[in-house]
N, C-alpha and C positions, 0 to 999 in steps of 0.2 A: 282235149288239147294238152299237149305236153307243157310242163312248167316253163321251159325256155321259150316256147311259142307264146305262152300267156304273158310273160314279162316283156317280150319283144312287142306284143300287141299293145300293152299298156304304154310302153315307151313311145311307140308310134303315135298313139292317140294323143299323148301329152306332149309330143315333140321333144322328148328327152333323149339324151345321148345313150347309145346302146350300152348295156351292162350296168346301168345305174339303178334299175328297179329290182327289188328283191321280193320274194313271196310274202314275207312278213311285214312289208312296209304298210303303214296305215295310209288309207286313201287320202285322208285329210292332210297328211304329211307330204304327199306328193302332188297336192293341189288338184285332186280329182274333183270335178264340178259337174253341174247339170249338162253341160255340153259334152263332157266326156261320157256321161251316162248314155246320151242319145247316140253318140258315135259308137260306143261299145255295143249297144243293142243292134245297131245297123251292121256292124262288122261281124258279129256272131251270126246274124241271120244270113249275111252274104257269104261268109266263109264256110259255115258249118250247116246252114239251113236249120238252125235252132232258134226258138223264140225265147228270149229272156224277158221276164216280166219286170216292168219298171218298179213296182212295189218291192219285189224281192231284191232287186239291184240296190234300192235305197237302204236296205238292211245290211249290205256288205260293209265291212270295216277295213279289211285288208285285201291285198292283191290275191292272196290265197283264197279268200272268200269268193272272189270273182271266178276263180277256177272251179270251185264247188258249185257255184250257180250254173256255170256252163254244163257241168256234168249232169245237173238235175234238169236242164232244159230239154225240151222235146224238139 
């Protein structure tokens, strides 16, 4: 997933204005929560057919980490 697609997905999940999320934003700083985790897992499965493990997702600290997790997912 391209960086711009990733940030747009995060903005969509969190219902934020387009262009407000950056790759190095801390997830806790943009109010990422357990509902966002569930939505993220479902969206990655639906859009890319990849499975993101919840335990690995809980280790992510930044938006960039989410992208790395997607790259690692099968």
